[in-house]
C-alpha positions in Angstrom: 0.1 -0.2 -0.3 1.2 3.7 -0.9 1.4 6.2 1.7 -1.1 8.6 2.0 -0.7 12.6 2.5 -2.7 13.9 5.7 -3.9 17.1 6.0 -5.7 18.6 8.7 -9.2 17.8 7.2 -8.4 14.1 6.9 -6.0 13.5 9.8 -8.6 12.6 12.5 -10.9 10.7 10.1 -7.7 8.4 9.1 -6.8 7.9 12.4 -9.9 6.8 14.1 -11.1 4.9 11.1 -7.8 2.5 10.9 -6.5 -0.1 13.9 -3.1 1.0 13.0 -1.6 4.2 11.3 2.1 5.4 11.7 2.9 8.7 10.7 6.0 10.6 9.0 6.2 14.3 9.9 8.5 15.6 6.9 9.7 18.9 5.1 10.6 18.9 1.4 13.9 20.7 2.7 14.9 18.4 5.1 17.8 16.1 4.1 17.4 13.2 6.5 13.7 13.2 5.7 14.4 12.7 1.8 16.8 9.9 2.9 14.0 8.1 4.8 11.2 8.4 2.2 12.5 5.2 0.1 12.8 3.6 3.5 9.1 4.6 4.7 7.5 3.6 1.4 9.2 0.4 1.3 7.8 -0.5 4.8 4.5 0.4 3.6 4.7 -1.9 0.9 5.8 -4.5 3.0 2.8 -4.0 5.8 -0.2 -3.4 3.5 -2.4 -3.9 7.1 -0.9 -0.7 8.6 -2.0 2.6 7.1 1.5 4.6 6.4 1.0 8.4 5.9 3.0 11.2 5.6 2.4 15.2 7.1 4.3 17.9 5.1 5.2 20.1 7.8 5.9 23.3 5.4 2.0 22.8 4.4 0.3 21.4 7.3 2.1 23.8 9.6 -1.2 23.8 12.2 -1.3 19.9 12.2 2.7 19.8 13.1 2.2 22.3 15.7 -0.3 20.7 17.2 2.2 17.5 17.9 5.2 20.0 18.8 7.0 19.2 15.7 9.2 22.0 15.3 12.9 20.2 14.5 14.4 17.3 12.8 16.9 16.6 15.1 16.0 12.9 15.7 15.8 12.4 11.9 19.3 13.7 11.3 20.7 11.3 14.0 19.5 8.2 11.9 22.2 6.0 10.4 20.2 5.5 7.1 22.5 2.6 6.0 21.8 0.6 8.9 18.1 1.5 8.9 17.8 0.4 5.2 20.1 -3.0 6.1 17.7 -3.9 9.2 14.5 -3.2 6.8 16.2 -5.7 4.2 16.8 -8.4 7.1 13.3 -8.1 7.9 11.9 -8.5 4.6 14.8 -11.3 4.1 13.0 -12.9 7.3 9.5 -12.8 6.2 10.0 -14.0 2.9 11.7 -16.6 4.8 9.2 -17.2 7.3 6.3 -17.7 4.1 8.7 -20.3 2.2 9.1 -17.3 -0.6 12.9 -17.7 -0.3 
């Protein structure tokens, strides 16, 4: 399942009508956000039972403010190579468990 864009208008409905929603707050100018985007998309495809959503903090400043999203310091501290390797490992284990590998 592809990620969906959340806005102030559809946020509450999306969160309330789905058993699990993972939300990525991002900004188009944020380098770590751009690096994380393919990983997030891959995770959304690997877990179709979960709704993966994104909030553009530049366009949805009120929504981002509600959650206290101001600085992307945690994203900057991520080692994206390590995150991607962990996802590859998990995908390989999932395929093996399903008998596809």
